[in-house]
PDB file of N, CA, C and O in Angstrom:
ATOM      1  N   MET A   1      -3.587 -17.677 -23.987  1.00  0.00           N
ATOM      2  CA  MET A   1      -1.858 -17.360 -22.977  1.00  0.00           C
ATOM      3  C   MET A   1      -1.676 -16.138 -23.114  1.00  0.00           C
ATOM      4  O   MET A   1      -2.257 -15.410 -22.309  1.00  0.00           O
ATOM      5  N   LYS A   2      -0.821 -15.513 -24.165  1.00  0.00           N
ATOM      6  CA  LYS A   2      -0.111 -14.398 -24.581  1.00  0.00           C
ATOM      7  C   LYS A   2      -1.740 -13.418 -24.482  1.00  0.00           C
ATOM      8  O   LYS A   2      -1.666 -12.324 -23.923  1.00  0.00           O
ATOM      9  N   THR A   3      -2.364 -13.623 -24.732  1.00  0.00           N
ATOM     10  CA  THR A   3      -3.024 -12.470 -24.227  1.00  0.00           C
ATOM     11  C   THR A   3      -4.107 -12.148 -23.596  1.00  0.00           C
ATOM     12  O   THR A   3      -4.885 -11.194 -23.612  1.00  0.00           O
ATOM     13  N   THR A   4      -3.923 -13.944 -22.571  1.00  0.00           N
ATOM     14  CA  THR A   4      -4.242 -12.778 -21.162  1.00  0.00           C
ATOM     15  C   THR A   4      -3.357 -12.760 -19.736  1.00  0.00           C
ATOM     16  O   THR A   4      -3.814 -12.867 -18.598  1.00  0.00           O
ATOM     17  N   ASN A   5      -1.894 -12.585 -20.151  1.00  0.00           N
ATOM     18  CA  ASN A   5      -1.226 -12.432 -19.746  1.00  0.00           C
ATOM     19  C   ASN A   5      -1.035 -10.382 -20.754  1.00  0.00           C
ATOM     20  O   ASN A   5      -0.640  -9.320 -20.272  1.00  0.00           O
ATOM     21  N   ARG A   6      -1.366 -10.602 -21.700  1.00  0.00           N
ATOM     22  CA  ARG A   6      -0.826  -8.870 -21.892  1.00  0.00           C
ATOM     23  C   ARG A   6      -2.538  -7.636 -21.299  1.00  0.00           C
ATOM     24  O   ARG A   6      -2.799  -6.449 -21.109  1.00  0.00           O
ATOM     25  N   PHE A   7      -3.145  -8.861 -21.256  1.00  0.00           N
ATOM     26  CA  PHE A   7      -4.650  -8.190 -20.607  1.00  0.00           C
ATOM     27  C   PHE A   7      -4.026  -8.249 -18.600  1.00  0.00           C
ATOM     28  O   PHE A   7      -3.765  -7.219 -17.977  1.00  0.00           O
ATOM     29  N   VAL A   8      -3.969  -9.070 -18.249  1.00  0.00           N
ATOM     30  CA  VAL A   8      -3.372  -8.957 -16.899  1.00  0.00           C
ATOM     31  C   VAL A   8      -2.198  -7.509 -17.069  1.00  0.00           C
ATOM     32  O   VAL A   8      -2.479  -6.334 -16.831  1.00  0.00           O
ATOM     33  N   LEU A   9      -1.555  -7.773 -17.299  1.00  0.00           N
ATOM     34  CA  LEU A   9      -0.219  -6.565 -17.603  1.00  0.00           C
ATOM     35  C   LEU A   9      -0.972  -5.085 -17.909  1.00  0.00           C
ATOM     36  O   LEU A   9      -0.549  -4.175 -17.196  1.00  0.00           O
ATOM     37  N   GLY A  10      -2.067  -4.707 -18.904  1.00  0.00           N
ATOM     38  CA  GLY A  10      -2.376  -3.945 -18.969  1.00  0.00           C
ATOM     39  C   GLY A  10      -3.209  -3.816 -17.944  1.00  0.00           C
ATOM     40  O   GLY A  10      -3.096  -2.609 -17.728  1.00  0.00           O
ATOM     41  N   THR A  11      -3.647  -4.048 -17.492  1.00  0.00           N
ATOM     42  CA  THR A  11      -4.574  -3.951 -16.231  1.00  0.00           C
ATOM     43  C   THR A  11      -4.038  -2.901 -15.053  1.00  0.00           C
ATOM     44  O   THR A  11      -4.215  -1.796 -14.539  1.00  0.00           O
ATOM     45  N   LEU A  12      -3.023  -4.455 -15.029  1.00  0.00           N
ATOM     46  CA  LEU A  12      -1.935  -3.644 -13.329  1.00  0.00           C
ATOM     47  C   LEU A  12      -1.398  -2.025 -13.972  1.00  0.00           C
ATOM     48  O   LEU A  12      -1.842  -0.995 -13.463  1.00  0.00           O
ATOM     49  N   ALA A  13      -0.556  -1.992 -14.958  1.00  0.00           N
ATOM     50  CA  ALA A  13      -0.665  -1.159 -15.716  1.00  0.00           C
ATOM     51  C   ALA A  13      -1.841   0.277 -15.883  1.00  0.00           C
ATOM     52  O   ALA A  13      -1.607   1.440 -16.210  1.00  0.00           O
ATOM     53  N   VAL A  14      -2.636  -0.141 -15.650  1.00  0.00           N
ATOM     54  CA  VAL A  14      -3.693   0.658 -15.562  1.00  0.00           C
ATOM     55  C   VAL A  14      -4.632   1.476 -13.863  1.00  0.00           C
ATOM     56  O   VAL A  14      -5.278   2.483 -13.575  1.00  0.00           O
ATOM     57  N   ALA A  15      -4.122   0.234 -13.201  1.00  0.00           N
ATOM     58  CA  ALA A  15      -4.318   0.180 -11.680  1.00  0.00           C
ATOM     59  C   ALA A  15      -3.351   0.736 -11.336  1.00  0.00           C
ATOM     60  O   ALA A  15      -3.683   1.413 -10.362  1.00  0.00           O
ATOM     61  N   LEU A  16      -2.120   0.899 -11.584  1.00  0.00           N
ATOM     62  CA  LEU A  16      -1.099   1.667 -10.800  1.00  0.00           C
ATOM     63  C   LEU A  16      -0.882   3.037 -11.305  1.00  0.00           C
ATOM     64  O   LEU A  16      -0.402   3.841 -10.506  1.00  0.00           O
ATOM     65  N   LEU A  17      -1.177   3.463 -12.593  1.00  0.00           N
ATOM     66  CA  LEU A  17      -1.644   4.505 -12.683  1.00  0.00           C
ATOM     67  C   LEU A  17      -2.355   5.449 -12.466  1.00  0.00           C
ATOM     68  O   LEU A  17      -2.169   6.639 -12.722  1.00  0.00           O
ATOM     69  N   LEU A  18      -3.285   4.892 -11.933  1.00  0.00           N
ATOM     70  CA  LEU A  18      -4.711   6.082 -10.890  1.00  0.00           C
ATOM     71  C   LEU A  18      -4.324   5.518 -10.241  1.00  0.00           C
ATOM     72  O   LEU A  18      -4.141   6.546  -9.590  1.00  0.00           O
ATOM     73  N   GLY A  19      -3.763   4.447  -9.367  1.00  0.00           N
ATOM     74  CA  GLY A  19      -2.865   4.814  -8.179  1.00  0.00           C
ATOM     75  C   GLY A  19      -1.986   5.494  -7.356  1.00  0.00           C
ATOM     76  O   GLY A  19      -2.025   5.451  -6.126  1.00  0.00           O
ATOM     77  N   LEU A  20      -0.998   6.275  -8.183  1.00  0.00           N
ATOM     78  CA  LEU A  20      -0.158   6.934  -7.745  1.00  0.00           C
ATOM     79  C   LEU A  20      -0.702   8.776  -8.199  1.00  0.00           C
ATOM     80  O   LEU A  20      -0.585   9.824  -7.564  1.00  0.00           O
ATOM     81  N   SER A  21      -1.405   8.418  -9.799  1.00  0.00           N
ATOM     82  CA  SER A  21      -2.867   9.864  -9.655  1.00  0.00           C
ATOM     83  C   SER A  21      -3.234  10.604  -8.287  1.00  0.00           C
ATOM     84  O   SER A  21      -2.883  11.707  -7.868  1.00  0.00           O
ATOM     85  N   GLY A  22      -3.781   9.956  -7.922  1.00  0.00           N
ATOM     86  CA  GLY A  22      -4.320   9.698  -6.300  1.00  0.00           C
ATOM     87  C   GLY A  22      -3.516  10.199  -5.242  1.00  0.00           C
ATOM     88  O   GLY A  22      -4.114  10.696  -4.288  1.00  0.00           O
ATOM     89  N   CYS A  23      -2.010  10.157  -5.224  1.00  0.00           N
ATOM     90  CA  CYS A  23      -1.409  10.973  -4.526  1.00  0.00           C
ATOM     91  C   CYS A  23      -0.992  11.628  -4.521  1.00  0.00           C
ATOM     92  O   CYS A  23      -0.148  12.014  -3.712  1.00  0.00           O
ATOM     93  N   SER A  24      -1.532  12.269  -5.795  1.00  0.00           N
ATOM     94  CA  SER A  24      -0.680  13.871  -6.439  1.00  0.00           C
ATOM     95  C   SER A  24      -1.262  14.767  -5.024  1.00  0.00           C
ATOM     96  O   SER A  24      -0.340  14.796  -4.208  1.00  0.00           O
ATOM     97  N   GLY A  25      -2.350  15.412  -4.557  1.00  0.00           N
ATOM     98  CA  GLY A  25      -2.792  15.813  -4.102  1.00  0.00           C
ATOM     99  C   GLY A  25      -2.900  15.916  -2.287  1.00  0.00           C
ATOM    100  O   GLY A  25      -3.268  16.883  -1.619  1.00  0.00           O
ATOM    101  N   MET A  26      -2.451  14.595  -1.827  1.00  0.00           N
ATOM    102  CA  MET A  26      -2.112  14.335  -0.807  1.00  0.00           C
ATOM    103  C   MET A  26      -0.650  15.365  -0.178  1.00  0.00           C
ATOM    104  O   MET A  26       0.402  15.785  -0.661  1.00  0.00           O
ATOM    105  N   SER A  27      -1.501  15.445   1.434  1.00  0.00           N
ATOM    106  CA  SER A  27      -0.375  15.967   2.375  1.00  0.00           C
ATOM    107  C   SER A  27       1.560  14.825   2.714  1.00  0.00           C
ATOM    108  O   SER A  27       1.882  13.657   2.498  1.00  0.00           O
ATOM    109  N   THR A  28       1.963  15.493   3.038  1.00  0.00           N
ATOM    110  CA  THR A  28       2.886  14.773   3.549  1.00  0.00           C
ATOM    111  C   THR A  28       2.482  13.291   4.321  1.00  0.00           C
ATOM    112  O   THR A  28       2.474  12.121   3.939  1.00  0.00           O
ATOM    113  N   ARG A  29       2.170  13.941   5.539  1.00  0.00           N
ATOM    114  CA  ARG A  29       1.254  13.300   6.561  1.00  0.00           C
ATOM    115  C   ARG A  29       0.477  12.309   5.421  1.00  0.00           C
ATOM    116  O   ARG A  29       0.923  11.175   5.247  1.00  0.00           O
ATOM    117  N   ASP A  30      -0.307  12.621   4.910  1.00  0.00           N
ATOM    118  CA  ASP A  30      -1.726  11.294   4.101  1.00  0.00           C
ATOM    119  C   ASP A  30      -0.435  10.521   3.339  1.00  0.00           C
ATOM    120  O   ASP A  30      -0.259   9.320   3.539  1.00  0.00           O
ATOM    121  N   ARG A  31       0.401  11.245   2.505  1.00  0.00           N
ATOM    122  CA  ARG A  31       1.950  10.137   2.211  1.00  0.00           C
ATOM    123  C   ARG A  31       2.343   9.131   2.521  1.00  0.00           C
ATOM    124  O   ARG A  31       2.433   8.120   1.826  1.00  0.00           O
ATOM    125  N   ASN A  32       2.754   9.343   4.082  1.00  0.00           N
ATOM    126  CA  ASN A  32       3.562   8.430   4.584  1.00  0.00           C
ATOM    127  C   ASN A  32       2.526   7.672   5.757  1.00  0.00           C
ATOM    128  O   ASN A  32       2.946   6.918   6.634  1.00  0.00           O
ATOM    129  N   THR A  33       0.851   8.113   5.529  1.00  0.00           N
ATOM    130  CA  THR A  33      -0.226   7.280   6.631  1.00  0.00           C
ATOM    131  C   THR A  33      -0.177   6.011   5.308  1.00  0.00           C
ATOM    132  O   THR A  33      -0.734   4.966   5.644  1.00  0.00           O
ATOM    133  N   ALA A  34       0.277   6.014   4.227  1.00  0.00           N
ATOM    134  CA  ALA A  34      -0.805   5.182   2.733  1.00  0.00           C
ATOM    135  C   ALA A  34       0.546   4.226   2.524  1.00  0.00           C
ATOM    136  O   ALA A  34       0.544   3.070   2.102  1.00  0.00           O
ATOM    137  N   ILE A  35       1.969   5.202   3.026  1.00  0.00           N
ATOM    138  CA  ILE A  35       3.387   4.113   2.803  1.00  0.00           C
ATOM    139  C   ILE A  35       3.380   3.464   4.198  1.00  0.00           C
ATOM    140  O   ILE A  35       2.924   2.396   3.791  1.00  0.00           O
ATOM    141  N   GLY A  36       3.482   3.319   5.138  1.00  0.00           N
ATOM    142  CA  GLY A  36       3.334   3.075   6.469  1.00  0.00           C
ATOM    143  C   GLY A  36       2.672   1.853   6.622  1.00  0.00           C
ATOM    144  O   GLY A  36       3.091   0.867   7.228  1.00  0.00           O
ATOM    145  N   ALA A  37       1.346   2.018   5.886  1.00  0.00           N
ATOM    146  CA  ALA A  37       0.263  -0.012   5.314  1.00  0.00           C
ATOM    147  C   ALA A  37       0.650   0.100   4.697  1.00  0.00           C
ATOM    148  O   ALA A  37       1.696  -0.530   4.851  1.00  0.00           O
ATOM    149  N   GLY A  38       0.657   0.688   3.547  1.00  0.00           N
ATOM    150  CA  GLY A  38       1.360  -0.522   2.349  1.00  0.00           C
ATOM    151  C   GLY A  38       2.750  -1.649   2.810  1.00  0.00           C
ATOM    152  O   GLY A  38       2.926  -2.746   2.280  1.00  0.00           O
ATOM    153  N   VAL A  39       3.460  -1.170   3.696  1.00  0.00           N
ATOM    154  CA  VAL A  39       4.546  -1.124   4.184  1.00  0.00           C
ATOM    155  C   VAL A  39       4.137  -2.455   4.923  1.00  0.00           C
ATOM    156  O   VAL A  39       4.029  -3.654   4.665  1.00  0.00           O
ATOM    157  N   GLY A  40       3.904  -1.250   6.402  1.00  0.00           N
ATOM    158  CA  GLY A  40       2.496  -2.917   6.793  1.00  0.00           C
ATOM    159  C   GLY A  40       2.024  -3.852   6.242  1.00  0.00           C
ATOM    160  O   GLY A  40       2.371  -4.935   6.712  1.00  0.00           O
ATOM    161  N   ALA A  41       1.449  -3.873   5.529  1.00  0.00           N
ATOM    162  CA  ALA A  41       0.422  -4.604   5.019  1.00  0.00           C
ATOM    163  C   ALA A  41       1.292  -5.962   4.235  1.00  0.00           C
ATOM    164  O   ALA A  41       0.918  -7.129   4.345  1.00  0.00           O
ATOM    165  N   VAL A  42       2.063  -5.684   3.732  1.00  0.00           N
ATOM    166  CA  VAL A  42       3.178  -6.783   3.402  1.00  0.00           C
ATOM    167  C   VAL A  42       4.341  -7.526   4.593  1.00  0.00           C
ATOM    168  O   VAL A  42       4.918  -8.612   4.536  1.00  0.00           O
ATOM    169  N   GLY A  43       4.383  -6.484   5.603  1.00  0.00           N
ATOM    170  CA  GLY A  43       5.282  -7.082   6.257  1.00  0.00           C
ATOM    171  C   GLY A  43       4.614  -8.107   7.213  1.00  0.00           C
ATOM    172  O   GLY A  43       5.464  -8.929   7.555  1.00  0.00           O
ATOM    173  N   GLY A  44       2.999  -8.440   7.953  1.00  0.00           N
ATOM    174  CA  GLY A  44       1.971  -9.159   8.201  1.00  0.00           C
ATOM    175  C   GLY A  44       1.707  -9.584   7.449  1.00  0.00           C
ATOM    176  O   GLY A  44       0.901 -10.458   7.768  1.00  0.00           O
ATOM    177  N   SER A  45       1.897  -9.557   6.256  1.00  0.00           N
ATOM    178  CA  SER A  45       1.166 -10.661   5.558  1.00  0.00           C
ATOM    179  C   SER A  45       2.636 -12.094   4.863  1.00  0.00           C
ATOM    180  O   SER A  45       2.464 -13.274   4.556  1.00  0.00           O
ATOM    181  N   VAL A  46       3.468 -11.545   4.860  1.00  0.00           N
ATOM    182  CA  VAL A  46       5.496 -11.492   5.930  1.00  0.00           C
ATOM    183  C   VAL A  46       5.388 -12.564   6.253  1.00  0.00           C
ATOM    184  O   VAL A  46       5.725 -13.616   5.709  1.00  0.00           O
ATOM    185  N   LEU A  47       4.646 -12.232   7.659  1.00  0.00           N
ATOM    186  CA  LEU A  47       5.325 -12.089   8.473  1.00  0.00           C
ATOM    187  C   LEU A  47       3.830 -13.460   9.617  1.00  0.00           C
ATOM    188  O   LEU A  47       3.816 -14.151  10.636  1.00  0.00           O
ATOM    189  N   THR A  48       2.967 -13.093   8.556  1.00  0.00           N
ATOM    190  CA  THR A  48       2.186 -14.650   9.535  1.00  0.00           C
ATOM    191  C   THR A  48       2.145 -15.805   7.856  1.00  0.00           C
ATOM    192  O   THR A  48       1.609 -16.877   8.134  1.00  0.00           O
ATOM    193  N   GLY A  49       2.400 -15.762   6.986  1.00  0.00           N
ATOM    194  CA  GLY A  49       2.679 -16.603   6.149  1.00  0.00           C
ATOM    195  C   GLY A  49       1.269 -16.218   4.991  1.00  0.00           C
ATOM    196  O   GLY A  49       1.018 -17.008   4.081  1.00  0.00           O
ATOM    197  N   GLY A  50       0.410 -14.879   5.192  1.00  0.00           N
ATOM    198  CA  GLY A  50      -0.494 -14.477   4.310  1.00  0.00           C
ATOM    199  C   GLY A  50      -1.578 -14.623   4.903  1.00  0.00           C
ATOM    200  O   GLY A  50      -2.591 -14.997   4.311  1.00  0.00           O
ATOM    201  N   SER A  51      -1.554 -14.448   5.723  1.00  0.00           N
ATOM    202  CA  SER A  51      -2.968 -14.487   6.491  1.00  0.00           C
ATOM    203  C   SER A  51      -3.345 -13.293   6.466  1.00  0.00           C
ATOM    204  O   SER A  51      -2.709 -12.243   6.563  1.00  0.00           O
ATOM    205  N   ALA A  52      -5.440 -13.710   6.203  1.00  0.00           N
ATOM    206  CA  ALA A  52      -5.581 -11.891   5.787  1.00  0.00           C
ATOM    207  C   ALA A  52      -5.846 -11.356   7.096  1.00  0.00           C
ATOM    208  O   ALA A  52      -6.569 -10.510   6.570  1.00  0.00           O
ATOM    209  N   ALA A  53      -5.941 -11.016   8.560  1.00  0.00           N
ATOM    210  CA  ALA A  53      -5.353 -11.359   9.523  1.00  0.00           C
ATOM    211  C   ALA A  53      -4.664 -10.453   9.872  1.00  0.00           C
ATOM    212  O   ALA A  53      -4.921  -9.401  10.458  1.00  0.00           O
ATOM    213  N   GLY A  54      -3.477 -11.019   9.375  1.00  0.00           N
ATOM    214  CA  GLY A  54      -2.194 -10.842   9.423  1.00  0.00           C
ATOM    215  C   GLY A  54      -2.359  -8.603   8.392  1.00  0.00           C
ATOM    216  O   GLY A  54      -2.314  -7.439   8.791  1.00  0.00           O
ATOM    217  N   THR A  55      -2.525  -9.272   7.158  1.00  0.00           N
ATOM    218  CA  THR A  55      -2.097  -8.058   6.102  1.00  0.00           C
ATOM    219  C   THR A  55      -2.914  -7.113   7.132  1.00  0.00           C
ATOM    220  O   THR A  55      -2.363  -6.147   7.659  1.00  0.00           O
ATOM    221  N   ILE A  56      -4.519  -7.517   7.434  1.00  0.00           N
ATOM    222  CA  ILE A  56      -5.219  -6.184   7.626  1.00  0.00           C
ATOM    223  C   ILE A  56      -4.538  -6.066   9.788  1.00  0.00           C
ATOM    224  O   ILE A  56      -5.244  -5.624  10.694  1.00  0.00           O
ATOM    225  N   GLY A  57      -3.866  -6.319   9.868  1.00  0.00           N
ATOM    226  CA  GLY A  57      -3.312  -5.791  11.381  1.00  0.00           C
ATOM    227  C   GLY A  57      -1.817  -5.321  11.058  1.00  0.00           C
ATOM    228  O   GLY A  57      -1.329  -4.647  11.965  1.00  0.00           O
ATOM    229  N   GLY A  58      -0.829  -5.581   9.734  1.00  0.00           N
ATOM    230  CA  GLY A  58      -0.120  -4.702   9.376  1.00  0.00           C
ATOM    231  C   GLY A  58      -0.400  -3.424   9.211  1.00  0.00           C
ATOM    232  O   GLY A  58      -0.100  -2.377   9.785  1.00  0.00           O
ATOM    233  N   ALA A  59      -1.550  -3.980   7.584  1.00  0.00           N
ATOM    234  CA  ALA A  59      -1.874  -2.543   7.276  1.00  0.00           C
ATOM    235  C   ALA A  59      -2.036  -1.383   8.459  1.00  0.00           C
ATOM    236  O   ALA A  59      -1.510  -0.278   8.329  1.00  0.00           O
ATOM    237  N   ALA A  60      -2.825  -1.755   9.631  1.00  0.00           N
ATOM    238  CA  ALA A  60      -3.684  -0.778  10.621  1.00  0.00           C
ATOM    239  C   ALA A  60      -1.823  -0.325  11.493  1.00  0.00           C
ATOM    240  O   ALA A  60      -1.489   0.804  11.852  1.00  0.00           O
ATOM    241  N   VAL A  61      -1.247  -1.185  11.571  1.00  0.00           N
ATOM    242  CA  VAL A  61      -0.109  -0.690  12.800  1.00  0.00           C
ATOM    243  C   VAL A  61       1.346   0.516  11.453  1.00  0.00           C
ATOM    244  O   VAL A  61       2.239   1.364  11.472  1.00  0.00           O
ATOM    245  N   GLY A  62       0.524  -0.375  10.566  1.00  0.00           N
ATOM    246  CA  GLY A  62       1.871   0.669   9.723  1.00  0.00           C
ATOM    247  C   GLY A  62       0.868   1.445   9.553  1.00  0.00           C
ATOM    248  O   GLY A  62       1.080   2.286  10.427  1.00  0.00           O
ATOM    249  N   GLY A  63       0.047   1.711   9.104  1.00  0.00           N
ATOM    250  CA  GLY A  63      -0.357   3.626   8.781  1.00  0.00           C
ATOM    251  C   GLY A  63      -0.671   4.388   9.788  1.00  0.00           C
ATOM    252  O   GLY A  63      -1.033   5.556   9.648  1.00  0.00           O
ATOM    253  N   VAL A  64      -0.514   3.536  11.384  1.00  0.00           N
ATOM    254  CA  VAL A  64      -0.758   4.661  12.080  1.00  0.00           C
ATOM    255  C   VAL A  64       1.019   4.481  13.141  1.00  0.00           C
ATOM    256  O   VAL A  64       1.286   4.996  14.227  1.00  0.00           O
ATOM    257  N   ILE A  65       1.641   3.841  12.523  1.00  0.00           N
ATOM    258  CA  ILE A  65       3.179   4.450  12.689  1.00  0.00           C
ATOM    259  C   ILE A  65       3.709   6.225  11.858  1.00  0.00           C
ATOM    260  O   ILE A  65       4.233   7.300  12.148  1.00  0.00           O
ATOM    261  N   GLY A  66       2.806   5.107  10.157  1.00  0.00           N
ATOM    262  CA  GLY A  66       4.063   6.339   9.341  1.00  0.00           C
ATOM    263  C   GLY A  66       3.027   7.396   9.673  1.00  0.00           C
ATOM    264  O   GLY A  66       3.506   8.429   9.206  1.00  0.00           O
ATOM    265  N   ASN A  67       1.176   7.851  10.562  1.00  0.00           N
ATOM    266  CA  ASN A  67       1.161   8.975  10.472  1.00  0.00           C
ATOM    267  C   ASN A  67       1.946   9.668  11.299  1.00  0.00           C
ATOM    268  O   ASN A  67       2.563  10.695  11.018  1.00  0.00           O
ATOM    269  N   GLN A  68       1.915   9.006  12.498  1.00  0.00           N
ATOM    270  CA  GLN A  68       3.298   9.384  13.440  1.00  0.00           C
ATOM    271  C   GLN A  68       4.246  10.089  13.517  1.00  0.00           C
ATOM    272  O   GLN A  68       4.557  10.904  14.386  1.00  0.00           O
ATOM    273  N   VAL A  69       5.040   9.610  12.033  1.00  0.00           N
ATOM    274  CA  VAL A  69       6.067   9.992  11.804  1.00  0.00           C
ATOM    275  C   VAL A  69       6.576  11.130  11.640  1.00  0.00           C
ATOM    276  O   VAL A  69       6.496  11.318  10.426  1.00  0.00           O
ATOM    277  N   GLY A  70       7.120  12.136  12.173  1.00  0.00           N
ATOM    278  CA  GLY A  70       7.352  13.493  12.286  1.00  0.00           C
ATOM    279  C   GLY A  70       5.991  13.978  12.693  1.00  0.00           C
ATOM    280  O   GLY A  70       5.343  14.801  12.048  1.00  0.00           O
ATOM    281  N   LYS A  71       5.726  13.587  13.461  1.00  0.00           N
ATOM    282  CA  LYS A  71       4.291  14.654  13.664  1.00  0.00           C
ATOM    283  C   LYS A  71       4.854  15.933  14.962  1.00  0.00           C
ATOM    284  O   LYS A  71       4.240  16.992  15.085  1.00  0.00           O
ATOM    285  N   GLY A  72       6.094  15.584  15.836  1.00  0.00           N
ATOM    286  CA  GLY A  72       6.835  16.454  15.820  1.00  0.00           C
ATOM    287  C   GLY A  72       7.284  17.511  15.849  1.00  0.00           C
ATOM    288  O   GLY A  72       7.227  18.475  16.613  1.00  0.00           O
ATOM    289  N   LYS A  73       7.982  17.159  14.496  1.00  0.00           N
ATOM    290  CA  LYS A  73       8.138  18.578  13.310  1.00  0.00           C
ATOM    291  C   LYS A  73       7.550  19.831  13.441  1.00  0.00           C
ATOM    292  O   LYS A  73       7.732  20.691  12.580  1.00  0.00           O
TER     293      LYS A  73
END
């Protein structure tokens, strides 16, 4: 059990580092889109009790909103 937990935590740490390094060359608008999609996915999942359709729908709506934030500036 301890070995499995260490493996899972190590895998998550590597995935997190790779994910964060992928954002280094993003513009502010791209970053806002990604953040909006992430927040929307979590919100959609919570509101629909974890359904895949709610998660995907929330990510799509959140991505669009994140993309449009600050557009008029």
